[in-house]
PDB file of the backbone (N, CA, C, O) and the ligand in Angstrom, with CONECT records:
HET     ZN  A 101       1
ATOM      1  N   MET A   1      -8.456 -20.027 -15.210  1.00  0.00           N
ATOM      2  CA  MET A   1      -7.616 -19.206 -14.160  1.00  0.00           C
ATOM      3  C   MET A   1      -8.238 -19.690 -12.822  1.00  0.00           C
ATOM      4  O   MET A   1      -9.444 -19.885 -12.673  1.00  0.00           O
ATOM      5  N   THR A   2      -7.270 -19.866 -11.841  1.00  0.00           N
ATOM      6  CA  THR A   2      -7.776 -20.250 -10.572  1.00  0.00           C
ATOM      7  C   THR A   2      -8.536 -19.114  -9.896  1.00  0.00           C
ATOM      8  O   THR A   2      -8.377 -17.962 -10.298  1.00  0.00           O
ATOM      9  N   LYS A   3      -9.343 -19.390  -8.901  1.00  0.00           N
ATOM     10  CA  LYS A   3      -9.968 -18.367  -8.083  1.00  0.00           C
ATOM     11  C   LYS A   3      -8.866 -17.466  -7.340  1.00  0.00           C
ATOM     12  O   LYS A   3      -7.845 -17.952  -6.853  1.00  0.00           O
ATOM     13  N   LEU A   4      -9.126 -16.353  -7.314  1.00  0.00           N
ATOM     14  CA  LEU A   4      -8.178 -15.191  -6.714  1.00  0.00           C
ATOM     15  C   LEU A   4      -8.408 -15.780  -5.104  1.00  0.00           C
ATOM     16  O   LEU A   4      -9.392 -16.348  -4.628  1.00  0.00           O
ATOM     17  N   GLU A   5      -7.272 -15.460  -4.553  1.00  0.00           N
ATOM     18  CA  GLU A   5      -7.469 -15.623  -2.810  1.00  0.00           C
ATOM     19  C   GLU A   5      -7.167 -14.043  -2.389  1.00  0.00           C
ATOM     20  O   GLU A   5      -6.509 -13.196  -2.993  1.00  0.00           O
ATOM     21  N   CYS A   6      -7.866 -13.959  -1.173  1.00  0.00           N
ATOM     22  CA  CYS A   6      -7.667 -12.706  -0.312  1.00  0.00           C
ATOM     23  C   CYS A   6      -6.380 -12.040  -0.459  1.00  0.00           C
ATOM     24  O   CYS A   6      -6.205 -10.837  -0.654  1.00  0.00           O
ATOM     25  N   ARG A   7      -5.423 -13.033  -0.333  1.00  0.00           N
ATOM     26  CA  ARG A   7      -3.893 -12.328  -0.077  1.00  0.00           C
ATOM     27  C   ARG A   7      -3.448 -11.843  -1.682  1.00  0.00           C
ATOM     28  O   ARG A   7      -2.677 -10.918  -1.939  1.00  0.00           O
ATOM     29  N   GLN A   8      -4.119 -12.688  -2.639  1.00  0.00           N
ATOM     30  CA  GLN A   8      -3.547 -11.937  -3.987  1.00  0.00           C
ATOM     31  C   GLN A   8      -4.382 -10.776  -4.268  1.00  0.00           C
ATOM     32  O   GLN A   8      -3.936  -9.897  -5.006  1.00  0.00           O
ATOM     33  N   ILE A   9      -5.589 -10.675  -3.739  1.00  0.00           N
ATOM     34  CA  ILE A   9      -6.133  -9.372  -3.900  1.00  0.00           C
ATOM     35  C   ILE A   9      -5.619  -8.324  -3.188  1.00  0.00           C
ATOM     36  O   ILE A   9      -5.745  -7.168  -3.594  1.00  0.00           O
ATOM     37  N   PHE A  10      -4.982  -8.631  -2.041  1.00  0.00           N
ATOM     38  CA  PHE A  10      -4.321  -7.764  -1.233  1.00  0.00           C
ATOM     39  C   PHE A  10      -3.033  -6.998  -2.095  1.00  0.00           C
ATOM     40  O   PHE A  10      -2.718  -5.816  -2.236  1.00  0.00           O
ATOM     41  N   ALA A  11      -2.503  -8.199  -2.557  1.00  0.00           N
ATOM     42  CA  ALA A  11      -1.108  -7.913  -3.166  1.00  0.00           C
ATOM     43  C   ALA A  11      -1.353  -6.718  -4.349  1.00  0.00           C
ATOM     44  O   ALA A  11      -0.540  -5.821  -4.571  1.00  0.00           O
ATOM     45  N   MET A  12      -2.497  -6.873  -4.980  1.00  0.00           N
ATOM     46  CA  MET A  12      -2.796  -6.155  -6.093  1.00  0.00           C
ATOM     47  C   MET A  12      -3.697  -4.866  -5.681  1.00  0.00           C
ATOM     48  O   MET A  12      -4.104  -4.054  -6.511  1.00  0.00           O
ATOM     49  N   LEU A  13      -3.906  -4.802  -4.538  1.00  0.00           N
ATOM     50  CA  LEU A  13      -4.964  -3.645  -4.147  1.00  0.00           C
ATOM     51  C   LEU A  13      -4.339  -2.302  -4.205  1.00  0.00           C
ATOM     52  O   LEU A  13      -5.024  -1.344  -4.564  1.00  0.00           O
ATOM     53  N   SER A  14      -3.115  -2.159  -3.885  1.00  0.00           N
ATOM     54  CA  SER A  14      -2.422  -0.822  -4.087  1.00  0.00           C
ATOM     55  C   SER A  14      -2.813  -0.265  -5.427  1.00  0.00           C
ATOM     56  O   SER A  14      -3.490   0.741  -5.642  1.00  0.00           O
ATOM     57  N   GLU A  15      -2.202  -1.195  -6.397  1.00  0.00           N
ATOM     58  CA  GLU A  15      -2.443  -0.722  -7.913  1.00  0.00           C
ATOM     59  C   GLU A  15      -3.832  -0.594  -8.460  1.00  0.00           C
ATOM     60  O   GLU A  15      -4.129   0.250  -9.305  1.00  0.00           O
ATOM     61  N   TYR A  16      -4.777  -1.566  -7.888  1.00  0.00           N
ATOM     62  CA  TYR A  16      -6.130  -1.327  -8.054  1.00  0.00           C
ATOM     63  C   TYR A  16      -6.507   0.074  -7.515  1.00  0.00           C
ATOM     64  O   TYR A  16      -6.932   0.865  -8.357  1.00  0.00           O
ATOM     65  N   LEU A  17      -6.423   0.450  -6.364  1.00  0.00           N
ATOM     66  CA  LEU A  17      -6.792   1.729  -5.749  1.00  0.00           C
ATOM     67  C   LEU A  17      -6.174   2.966  -6.700  1.00  0.00           C
ATOM     68  O   LEU A  17      -6.745   4.056  -6.721  1.00  0.00           O
ATOM     69  N   ASP A  18      -5.063   2.733  -7.417  1.00  0.00           N
ATOM     70  CA  ASP A  18      -4.447   3.758  -8.122  1.00  0.00           C
ATOM     71  C   ASP A  18      -5.019   3.611  -9.600  1.00  0.00           C
ATOM     72  O   ASP A  18      -4.623   4.451 -10.409  1.00  0.00           O
ATOM     73  N   GLY A  19      -5.857   2.691 -10.015  1.00  0.00           N
ATOM     74  CA  GLY A  19      -6.300   2.545 -11.340  1.00  0.00           C
ATOM     75  C   GLY A  19      -5.171   2.141 -12.161  1.00  0.00           C
ATOM     76  O   GLY A  19      -5.116   2.580 -13.310  1.00  0.00           O
ATOM     77  N   GLU A  20      -4.371   1.458 -11.783  1.00  0.00           N
ATOM     78  CA  GLU A  20      -3.297   0.953 -12.679  1.00  0.00           C
ATOM     79  C   GLU A  20      -3.468  -0.463 -13.412  1.00  0.00           C
ATOM     80  O   GLU A  20      -2.705  -0.924 -14.261  1.00  0.00           O
ATOM     81  N   LEU A  21      -4.476  -0.974 -12.973  1.00  0.00           N
ATOM     82  CA  LEU A  21      -4.673  -2.433 -13.313  1.00  0.00           C
ATOM     83  C   LEU A  21      -5.448  -2.460 -14.591  1.00  0.00           C
ATOM     84  O   LEU A  21      -6.325  -1.618 -14.784  1.00  0.00           O
ATOM     85  N   PRO A  22      -5.127  -3.533 -15.619  1.00  0.00           N
ATOM     86  CA  PRO A  22      -6.155  -3.486 -16.703  1.00  0.00           C
ATOM     87  C   PRO A  22      -7.552  -3.804 -16.300  1.00  0.00           C
ATOM     88  O   PRO A  22      -7.770  -4.336 -15.212  1.00  0.00           O
ATOM     89  N   PRO A  23      -8.508  -3.502 -17.129  1.00  0.00           N
ATOM     90  CA  PRO A  23      -9.904  -3.650 -16.664  1.00  0.00           C
ATOM     91  C   PRO A  23     -10.173  -5.193 -16.283  1.00  0.00           C
ATOM     92  O   PRO A  23     -10.798  -5.418 -15.246  1.00  0.00           O
ATOM     93  N   GLU A  24      -9.763  -6.174 -17.016  1.00  0.00           N
ATOM     94  CA  GLU A  24     -10.027  -7.622 -16.768  1.00  0.00           C
ATOM     95  C   GLU A  24      -9.585  -7.949 -15.488  1.00  0.00           C
ATOM     96  O   GLU A  24     -10.183  -8.836 -14.878  1.00  0.00           O
ATOM     97  N   MET A  25      -8.424  -7.250 -14.867  1.00  0.00           N
ATOM     98  CA  MET A  25      -7.899  -7.513 -13.682  1.00  0.00           C
ATOM     99  C   MET A  25      -8.811  -7.153 -12.657  1.00  0.00           C
ATOM    100  O   MET A  25      -9.184  -7.919 -11.768  1.00  0.00           O
ATOM    101  N   CYS A  26      -9.232  -5.741 -12.826  1.00  0.00           N
ATOM    102  CA  CYS A  26     -10.298  -5.046 -12.010  1.00  0.00           C
ATOM    103  C   CYS A  26     -11.508  -5.955 -11.789  1.00  0.00           C
ATOM    104  O   CYS A  26     -11.958  -6.164 -10.663  1.00  0.00           O
ATOM    105  N   ASP A  27     -12.071  -6.545 -13.019  1.00  0.00           N
ATOM    106  CA  ASP A  27     -13.242  -7.327 -12.901  1.00  0.00           C
ATOM    107  C   ASP A  27     -12.954  -8.542 -11.932  1.00  0.00           C
ATOM    108  O   ASP A  27     -13.788  -8.880 -11.093  1.00  0.00           O
ATOM    109  N   GLN A  28     -11.855  -9.122 -12.065  1.00  0.00           N
ATOM    110  CA  GLN A  28     -11.339 -10.402 -11.481  1.00  0.00           C
ATOM    111  C   GLN A  28     -11.478 -10.171  -9.830  1.00  0.00           C
ATOM    112  O   GLN A  28     -12.014 -10.981  -9.074  1.00  0.00           O
ATOM    113  N   ILE A  29     -10.903  -8.937  -9.444  1.00  0.00           N
ATOM    114  CA  ILE A  29     -10.934  -8.303  -8.094  1.00  0.00           C
ATOM    115  C   ILE A  29     -12.117  -8.156  -7.636  1.00  0.00           C
ATOM    116  O   ILE A  29     -12.427  -8.616  -6.537  1.00  0.00           O
ATOM    117  N   GLU A  30     -12.977  -7.484  -8.413  1.00  0.00           N
ATOM    118  CA  GLU A  30     -14.309  -7.137  -7.996  1.00  0.00           C
ATOM    119  C   GLU A  30     -15.195  -8.192  -7.891  1.00  0.00           C
ATOM    120  O   GLU A  30     -16.044  -8.199  -6.999  1.00  0.00           O
ATOM    121  N   SER A  31     -15.065  -9.347  -8.934  1.00  0.00           N
ATOM    122  CA  SER A  31     -15.874 -10.584  -8.512  1.00  0.00           C
ATOM    123  C   SER A  31     -15.532 -11.424  -7.334  1.00  0.00           C
ATOM    124  O   SER A  31     -16.383 -12.132  -6.796  1.00  0.00           O
ATOM    125  N   HIS A  32     -14.329 -11.359  -6.932  1.00  0.00           N
ATOM    126  CA  HIS A  32     -13.672 -12.050  -5.827  1.00  0.00           C
ATOM    127  C   HIS A  32     -14.379 -11.338  -4.576  1.00  0.00           C
ATOM    128  O   HIS A  32     -15.106 -11.944  -3.789  1.00  0.00           O
ATOM    129  N   ILE A  33     -14.093 -10.069  -4.501  1.00  0.00           N
ATOM    130  CA  ILE A  33     -14.543  -9.213  -3.388  1.00  0.00           C
ATOM    131  C   ILE A  33     -16.119  -9.371  -3.236  1.00  0.00           C
ATOM    132  O   ILE A  33     -16.545  -9.292  -2.084  1.00  0.00           O
ATOM    133  N   HIS A  34     -16.929  -9.561  -4.142  1.00  0.00           N
ATOM    134  CA  HIS A  34     -18.436  -9.509  -4.045  1.00  0.00           C
ATOM    135  C   HIS A  34     -18.873 -10.960  -3.435  1.00  0.00           C
ATOM    136  O   HIS A  34     -19.918 -11.111  -2.803  1.00  0.00           O
ATOM    137  N   GLY A  35     -17.924 -12.027  -3.707  1.00  0.00           N
ATOM    138  CA  GLY A  35     -18.171 -13.262  -3.294  1.00  0.00           C
ATOM    139  C   GLY A  35     -17.493 -13.845  -1.841  1.00  0.00           C
ATOM    140  O   GLY A  35     -17.509 -15.009  -1.439  1.00  0.00           O
ATOM    141  N   CYS A  36     -16.927 -12.715  -1.227  1.00  0.00           N
ATOM    142  CA  CYS A  36     -16.002 -12.962  -0.083  1.00  0.00           C
ATOM    143  C   CYS A  36     -16.333 -12.267   0.970  1.00  0.00           C
ATOM    144  O   CYS A  36     -16.001 -11.082   0.961  1.00  0.00           O
ATOM    145  N   SER A  37     -16.966 -12.724   1.991  1.00  0.00           N
ATOM    146  CA  SER A  37     -17.569 -11.853   3.181  1.00  0.00           C
ATOM    147  C   SER A  37     -16.505 -10.782   3.694  1.00  0.00           C
ATOM    148  O   SER A  37     -16.794  -9.586   3.728  1.00  0.00           O
ATOM    149  N   PRO A  38     -15.209 -11.287   4.108  1.00  0.00           N
ATOM    150  CA  PRO A  38     -14.285 -10.388   4.739  1.00  0.00           C
ATOM    151  C   PRO A  38     -14.164  -9.134   3.473  1.00  0.00           C
ATOM    152  O   PRO A  38     -14.160  -7.943   3.784  1.00  0.00           O
ATOM    153  N   CYS A  39     -14.091  -9.494   2.363  1.00  0.00           N
ATOM    154  CA  CYS A  39     -13.857  -8.568   1.332  1.00  0.00           C
ATOM    155  C   CYS A  39     -15.024  -7.774   1.097  1.00  0.00           C
ATOM    156  O   CYS A  39     -14.775  -6.629   0.719  1.00  0.00           O
ATOM    157  N   VAL A  40     -16.331  -8.100   1.230  1.00  0.00           N
ATOM    158  CA  VAL A  40     -17.434  -7.365   1.090  1.00  0.00           C
ATOM    159  C   VAL A  40     -17.417  -6.177   2.274  1.00  0.00           C
ATOM    160  O   VAL A  40     -17.685  -4.999   2.037  1.00  0.00           O
ATOM    161  N   GLU A  41     -17.101  -6.637   3.420  1.00  0.00           N
ATOM    162  CA  GLU A  41     -17.078  -5.611   4.445  1.00  0.00           C
ATOM    163  C   GLU A  41     -15.973  -4.665   4.154  1.00  0.00           C
ATOM    164  O   GLU A  41     -16.175  -3.461   4.317  1.00  0.00           O
ATOM    165  N   PHE A  42     -14.843  -5.089   3.746  1.00  0.00           N
ATOM    166  CA  PHE A  42     -13.867  -4.026   3.326  1.00  0.00           C
ATOM    167  C   PHE A  42     -14.161  -3.173   2.362  1.00  0.00           C
ATOM    168  O   PHE A  42     -13.875  -1.978   2.430  1.00  0.00           O
ATOM    169  N   VAL A  43     -14.784  -3.740   1.337  1.00  0.00           N
ATOM    170  CA  VAL A  43     -15.136  -2.878   0.254  1.00  0.00           C
ATOM    171  C   VAL A  43     -16.141  -1.756   0.303  1.00  0.00           C
ATOM    172  O   VAL A  43     -16.276  -0.794  -0.453  1.00  0.00           O
ATOM    173  N   LYS A  44     -16.801  -2.109   1.362  1.00  0.00           N
ATOM    174  CA  LYS A  44     -17.971  -1.142   1.657  1.00  0.00           C
ATOM    175  C   LYS A  44     -17.369   0.101   2.013  1.00  0.00           C
ATOM    176  O   LYS A  44     -17.847   1.149   1.579  1.00  0.00           O
ATOM    177  N   SER A  45     -16.159   0.091   2.917  1.00  0.00           N
ATOM    178  CA  SER A  45     -15.525   1.330   3.280  1.00  0.00           C
ATOM    179  C   SER A  45     -14.619   1.790   2.005  1.00  0.00           C
ATOM    180  O   SER A  45     -14.361   2.976   1.801  1.00  0.00           O
ATOM    181  N   LEU A  46     -14.170   0.746   1.181  1.00  0.00           N
ATOM    182  CA  LEU A  46     -13.354   1.151  -0.061  1.00  0.00           C
ATOM    183  C   LEU A  46     -14.226   1.962  -0.945  1.00  0.00           C
ATOM    184  O   LEU A  46     -13.843   3.019  -1.447  1.00  0.00           O
ATOM    185  N   GLU A  47     -15.473   1.424  -1.138  1.00  0.00           N
ATOM    186  CA  GLU A  47     -16.215   2.182  -2.231  1.00  0.00           C
ATOM    187  C   GLU A  47     -16.578   3.619  -1.794  1.00  0.00           C
ATOM    188  O   GLU A  47     -16.665   4.528  -2.618  1.00  0.00           O
ATOM    189  N   THR A  48     -16.784   3.793  -0.491  1.00  0.00           N
ATOM    190  CA  THR A  48     -17.239   5.024   0.071  1.00  0.00           C
ATOM    191  C   THR A  48     -15.816   5.961  -0.143  1.00  0.00           C
ATOM    192  O   THR A  48     -15.909   7.095  -0.613  1.00  0.00           O
ATOM    193  N   THR A  49     -14.815   5.519   0.154  1.00  0.00           N
ATOM    194  CA  THR A  49     -13.730   6.149  -0.101  1.00  0.00           C
ATOM    195  C   THR A  49     -13.328   6.691  -1.393  1.00  0.00           C
ATOM    196  O   THR A  49     -12.986   7.837  -1.685  1.00  0.00           O
ATOM    197  N   ILE A  50     -13.454   5.458  -2.234  1.00  0.00           N
ATOM    198  CA  ILE A  50     -13.354   5.960  -3.685  1.00  0.00           C
ATOM    199  C   ILE A  50     -14.321   6.866  -4.406  1.00  0.00           C
ATOM    200  O   ILE A  50     -13.914   7.603  -5.304  1.00  0.00           O
ATOM    201  N   ARG A  51     -15.538   6.835  -4.056  1.00  0.00           N
ATOM    202  CA  ARG A  51     -16.496   7.554  -4.399  1.00  0.00           C
ATOM    203  C   ARG A  51     -16.177   9.066  -4.060  1.00  0.00           C
ATOM    204  O   ARG A  51     -16.326   9.939  -4.915  1.00  0.00           O
ATOM    205  N   TYR A  52     -15.713   9.354  -2.725  1.00  0.00           N
ATOM    206  CA  TYR A  52     -15.403  10.360  -2.233  1.00  0.00           C
ATOM    207  C   TYR A  52     -14.248  10.999  -2.956  1.00  0.00           C
ATOM    208  O   TYR A  52     -14.347  12.200  -3.206  1.00  0.00           O
ATOM    209  N   CYS A  53     -13.141  10.332  -3.332  1.00  0.00           N
ATOM    210  CA  CYS A  53     -12.073  10.631  -4.056  1.00  0.00           C
ATOM    211  C   CYS A  53     -12.517  10.998  -5.612  1.00  0.00           C
ATOM    212  O   CYS A  53     -11.966  11.931  -6.195  1.00  0.00           O
ATOM    213  N   ARG A  54     -13.334  10.368  -6.113  1.00  0.00           N
ATOM    214  CA  ARG A  54     -13.784  10.785  -7.468  1.00  0.00           C
ATOM    215  C   ARG A  54     -14.432  12.210  -7.455  1.00  0.00           C
ATOM    216  O   ARG A  54     -14.276  13.042  -8.348  1.00  0.00           O
ATOM    217  N   ARG A  55     -15.177  12.378  -6.328  1.00  0.00           N
ATOM    218  CA  ARG A  55     -15.878  13.541  -6.333  1.00  0.00           C
ATOM    219  C   ARG A  55     -14.979  14.672  -6.254  1.00  0.00           C
ATOM    220  O   ARG A  55     -15.129  15.694  -6.923  1.00  0.00           O
ATOM    221  N   MET A  56     -13.847  14.435  -5.253  1.00  0.00           N
ATOM    222  CA  MET A  56     -12.898  15.445  -5.138  1.00  0.00           C
ATOM    223  C   MET A  56     -12.188  15.656  -6.499  1.00  0.00           C
ATOM    224  O   MET A  56     -11.890  16.800  -6.842  1.00  0.00           O
ATOM    225  N   ALA A  57     -11.907  14.595  -7.282  1.00  0.00           N
ATOM    226  CA  ALA A  57     -11.169  14.576  -8.638  1.00  0.00           C
ATOM    227  C   ALA A  57     -11.885  15.482  -9.664  1.00  0.00           C
ATOM    228  O   ALA A  57     -11.352  16.195 -10.514  1.00  0.00           O
ATOM    229  N   LEU A  58     -13.237  15.305  -9.407  1.00  0.00           N
ATOM    230  CA  LEU A  58     -14.041  16.126 -10.436  1.00  0.00           C
ATOM    231  C   LEU A  58     -14.157  17.526 -10.253  1.00  0.00           C
ATOM    232  O   LEU A  58     -14.427  18.342 -11.135  1.00  0.00           O
ATOM    233  N   GLU A  59     -13.918  17.774  -8.951  1.00  0.00           N
ATOM    234  CA  GLU A  59     -14.099  19.332  -8.462  1.00  0.00           C
ATOM    235  C   GLU A  59     -12.757  19.935  -8.571  1.00  0.00           C
ATOM    236  O   GLU A  59     -12.605  21.127  -8.838  1.00  0.00           O
ATOM    237  N   HIS A  60     -11.812  19.138  -8.369  1.00  0.00           N
ATOM    238  CA  HIS A  60     -10.196  19.542  -8.370  1.00  0.00           C
ATOM    239  C   HIS A  60      -9.434  18.910  -9.402  1.00  0.00           C
ATOM    240  O   HIS A  60      -9.937  18.607 -10.484  1.00  0.00           O
ATOM    241  N   GLN A  61      -8.268  18.707  -9.113  1.00  0.00           N
ATOM    242  CA  GLN A  61      -7.403  18.209 -10.150  1.00  0.00           C
ATOM    243  C   GLN A  61      -7.620  16.594  -9.749  1.00  0.00           C
ATOM    244  O   GLN A  61      -7.916  16.203  -8.620  1.00  0.00           O
ATOM    245  N   PRO A  62      -7.406  15.743 -10.928  1.00  0.00           N
ATOM    246  CA  PRO A  62      -7.501  14.333 -10.720  1.00  0.00           C
ATOM    247  C   PRO A  62      -6.166  14.070  -9.850  1.00  0.00           C
ATOM    248  O   PRO A  62      -5.026  14.484 -10.063  1.00  0.00           O
ATOM    249  N   ALA A  63      -6.674  13.223  -8.759  1.00  0.00           N
ATOM    250  CA  ALA A  63      -5.635  12.875  -7.608  1.00  0.00           C
ATOM    251  C   ALA A  63      -5.549  11.493  -7.431  1.00  0.00           C
ATOM    252  O   ALA A  63      -6.589  10.842  -7.529  1.00  0.00           O
ATOM    253  N   PRO A  64      -4.418  10.886  -7.169  1.00  0.00           N
ATOM    254  CA  PRO A  64      -4.540   9.513  -6.662  1.00  0.00           C
ATOM    255  C   PRO A  64      -4.925   9.441  -5.191  1.00  0.00           C
ATOM    256  O   PRO A  64      -4.806  10.416  -4.449  1.00  0.00           O
ATOM    257  N   LEU A  65      -5.418   8.192  -4.766  1.00  0.00           N
ATOM    258  CA  LEU A  65      -5.889   8.095  -3.277  1.00  0.00           C
ATOM    259  C   LEU A  65      -4.543   8.635  -2.366  1.00  0.00           C
ATOM    260  O   LEU A  65      -3.391   8.266  -2.593  1.00  0.00           O
ATOM    261  N   PRO A  66      -4.877   9.433  -1.464  1.00  0.00           N
ATOM    262  CA  PRO A  66      -3.991   9.872  -0.569  1.00  0.00           C
ATOM    263  C   PRO A  66      -3.288   8.863   0.209  1.00  0.00           C
ATOM    264  O   PRO A  66      -3.916   7.991   0.808  1.00  0.00           O
ATOM    265  N   GLU A  67      -1.991   8.937   0.232  1.00  0.00           N
ATOM    266  CA  GLU A  67      -1.169   7.685   0.800  1.00  0.00           C
ATOM    267  C   GLU A  67      -1.715   7.348   2.098  1.00  0.00           C
ATOM    268  O   GLU A  67      -1.823   6.145   2.336  1.00  0.00           O
ATOM    269  N   ASN A  68      -2.089   8.197   3.009  1.00  0.00           N
ATOM    270  CA  ASN A  68      -2.335   7.948   4.394  1.00  0.00           C
ATOM    271  C   ASN A  68      -3.791   7.005   4.345  1.00  0.00           C
ATOM    272  O   ASN A  68      -4.018   5.971   4.973  1.00  0.00           O
ATOM    273  N   LEU A  69      -4.546   7.614   3.533  1.00  0.00           N
ATOM    274  CA  LEU A  69      -5.844   6.900   3.303  1.00  0.00           C
ATOM    275  C   LEU A  69      -5.638   5.614   2.776  1.00  0.00           C
ATOM    276  O   LEU A  69      -6.268   4.706   3.318  1.00  0.00           O
ATOM    277  N   LYS A  70      -4.973   5.364   1.936  1.00  0.00           N
ATOM    278  CA  LYS A  70      -4.510   4.055   1.174  1.00  0.00           C
ATOM    279  C   LYS A  70      -4.000   3.039   2.184  1.00  0.00           C
ATOM    280  O   LYS A  70      -4.274   1.839   2.149  1.00  0.00           O
ATOM    281  N   ALA A  71      -3.132   3.717   3.204  1.00  0.00           N
ATOM    282  CA  ALA A  71      -2.516   2.739   4.082  1.00  0.00           C
ATOM    283  C   ALA A  71      -3.445   2.380   5.032  1.00  0.00           C
ATOM    284  O   ALA A  71      -3.329   1.257   5.522  1.00  0.00           O
ATOM    285  N   GLU A  72      -4.415   3.151   5.427  1.00  0.00           N
ATOM    286  CA  GLU A  72      -5.497   2.829   6.275  1.00  0.00           C
ATOM    287  C   GLU A  72      -6.333   1.705   5.797  1.00  0.00           C
ATOM    288  O   GLU A  72      -6.634   0.765   6.533  1.00  0.00           O
ATOM    289  N   LEU A  73      -6.777   1.820   4.336  1.00  0.00           N
ATOM    290  CA  LEU A  73      -7.704   0.856   3.882  1.00  0.00           C
ATOM    291  C   LEU A  73      -6.859  -0.409   3.823  1.00  0.00           C
ATOM    292  O   LEU A  73      -7.458  -1.455   4.071  1.00  0.00           O
ATOM    293  N   LEU A  74      -5.595  -0.477   3.541  1.00  0.00           N
ATOM    294  CA  LEU A  74      -4.797  -1.725   3.269  1.00  0.00           C
ATOM    295  C   LEU A  74      -4.728  -2.305   4.738  1.00  0.00           C
ATOM    296  O   LEU A  74      -4.864  -3.517   4.899  1.00  0.00           O
ATOM    297  N   ALA A  75      -4.557  -1.608   5.626  1.00  0.00           N
ATOM    298  CA  ALA A  75      -4.293  -2.105   6.984  1.00  0.00           C
ATOM    299  C   ALA A  75      -5.593  -2.677   7.553  1.00  0.00           C
ATOM    300  O   ALA A  75      -5.522  -3.591   8.375  1.00  0.00           O
ATOM    301  N   SER A  76      -6.875  -2.153   7.131  1.00  0.00           N
ATOM    302  CA  SER A  76      -8.137  -2.572   7.557  1.00  0.00           C
ATOM    303  C   SER A  76      -8.448  -3.857   6.690  1.00  0.00           C
ATOM    304  O   SER A  76      -9.013  -4.844   7.163  1.00  0.00           O
ATOM    305  N   TYR A  77      -8.084  -3.770   5.552  1.00  0.00           N
ATOM    306  CA  TYR A  77      -8.245  -5.014   4.607  1.00  0.00           C
ATOM    307  C   TYR A  77      -7.512  -6.369   5.263  1.00  0.00           C
ATOM    308  O   TYR A  77      -8.056  -7.452   5.477  1.00  0.00           O
ATOM    309  N   ARG A  78      -6.217  -6.021   5.502  1.00  0.00           N
ATOM    310  CA  ARG A  78      -5.542  -6.998   5.912  1.00  0.00           C
ATOM    311  C   ARG A  78      -6.017  -7.742   7.200  1.00  0.00           C
ATOM    312  O   ARG A  78      -5.928  -8.964   7.321  1.00  0.00           O
ATOM    313  N   LYS A  79      -6.523  -6.920   8.142  1.00  0.00           N
ATOM    314  CA  LYS A  79      -6.951  -7.462   9.357  1.00  0.00           C
ATOM    315  C   LYS A  79      -8.396  -8.111   8.917  1.00  0.00           C
ATOM    316  O   LYS A  79      -8.557  -9.203   9.463  1.00  0.00           O
ATOM    317  N   SER A  80      -9.474  -7.724   8.082  1.00  0.00           N
ATOM    318  CA  SER A  80     -10.525  -8.299   8.058  1.00  0.00           C
ATOM    319  C   SER A  80     -10.423  -9.544   7.276  1.00  0.00           C
ATOM    320  O   SER A  80     -11.362 -10.335   7.185  1.00  0.00           O
ATOM    321  N   CYS A  81      -9.080  -9.743   6.614  1.00  0.00           N
ATOM    322  CA  CYS A  81      -8.889 -10.966   5.886  1.00  0.00           C
ATOM    323  C   CYS A  81      -8.173 -11.970   6.644  1.00  0.00           C
ATOM    324  O   CYS A  81      -7.955 -13.102   6.210  1.00  0.00           O
ATOM    325  N   GLY A  82      -7.769 -11.502   7.901  1.00  0.00           N
ATOM    326  CA  GLY A  82      -6.923 -12.322   8.589  1.00  0.00           C
ATOM    327  C   GLY A  82      -5.477 -12.536   8.204  1.00  0.00           C
ATOM    328  O   GLY A  82      -4.867 -13.561   8.507  1.00  0.00           O
ATOM    329  N   LEU A  83      -5.008 -11.639   7.599  1.00  0.00           N
ATOM    330  CA  LEU A  83      -3.664 -11.549   6.995  1.00  0.00           C
ATOM    331  C   LEU A  83      -2.680 -10.930   7.937  1.00  0.00           C
ATOM    332  O   LEU A  83      -1.526 -10.762   7.544  1.00  0.00           O
ATOM    333  N   ASP A  84      -3.039 -10.570   9.165  1.00  0.00           N
ATOM    334  CA  ASP A  84      -2.219  -9.803  10.122  1.00  0.00           C
ATOM    335  C   ASP A  84      -1.527 -10.620  10.869  1.00  0.00           C
ATOM    336  O   ASP A  84      -0.647 -10.057  11.521  1.00  0.00           O
ATOM    337  N   SER A  85      -1.619 -11.813  11.011  1.00  0.00           N
ATOM    338  CA  SER A  85      -0.963 -12.671  12.024  1.00  0.00           C
ATOM    339  C   SER A  85       0.122 -13.328  11.473  1.00  0.00           C
ATOM    340  O   SER A  85       0.798 -14.091  12.163  1.00  0.00           O
TER     341      SER A  85
HETATM  342 ZN    ZN A 101     -11.500 -12.040  -0.045  1.00  0.00          ZN2+
END
C-alpha cells in the first residue's frame, strides 16, 4: 500500500473522528500523522479534543464529536496541510 497523503487523511478524517473506520485504517492514519509535521501540529489539538470528548462520554451519554467542533478541526487541518488554496 502506498503512503497516505495529507489529503487522503483529510478525506477520511471525519469518519476517523466519528470512530467509523476499521482499526487498521486508524493505524494508517495515525502513522501518517506522526510522520508528517503539518499533521503533527494538527493532531495535538485533535488529541486534546478527543480526550475531552471521551471524558464527556464517560460522564454522560456517549456522543459523537459535536458538529461545530469537528468543522473547526477539519478547517484547521486543511489549513495546516495547505489544502485551502
Ligand atoms: Zn500529513
